[in-house]
C-alpha positions, 0 to 999 in steps of 0.5 A: 198438425191438424186435429179434429178440433181444428177441422171442426173449427174450420168447418164452423168458420166456412159458410159455403158448402162448396168451400167446405168440399174444397177444404175436405179435398185439401185434407185429402192432399195431406194424406201420406202416400198409401203403399201399393202392397197394401192395396189388396182384398184384405184392406179394401173396404166393402160398401164404398162406391169408390175404391177405399183401402184402410190398414190398421197397425198396432203402435207404441203402448201408452202410459197404461201399457195399452197399445194404440191403433194407427190407421192409414188409408187411401181412395181413388176419389179425392173427396173420399180421401178427404173423408178418410183424412178426417176419420184418421184425425178422429181415430188414429193414435187412440187405444181400442177402448178410446175408439170404442168410446168415441161418439162418431155420430156427434162429431159427424153431426158437428161437421154436418157431413151426412147432411151434405154427402150423397147417400152412397158417400154416406154409406161409404163413410159408415162402412169406413167407421164400421171397419175402424171400430171392428179393428179396435174391437178385435184388438180389445178381444186379443188384449 
């Protein structure tokens, strides 16, 4: 199973941004199919040029009885699907507190994504991150 550490390592190995884009598209192909019934206004992420859907579910509780959050997502654009796949590797399966404590900017800087995405894609990526963090925050408030 690919982890965010694997992705960072692979990105460091690949020198050409064309190869990195191909890798992001390969990650997109690994995403689980997104259920049609979840393609709705509630799961749609605002602020993205492409159509993007993100769903959050509460998973099994960890050893300390804190629930973990699981995310699924999809987009009509392959590069965005790849960005979703990266975000799911970063955030899915973590507790809300772990998500809140994740330095997403440090991870994205290691991948140099914001340096090579169009401003619209960067804004969309930020909107997806904001949605995930907001869902985690809501989970913490309910706990």
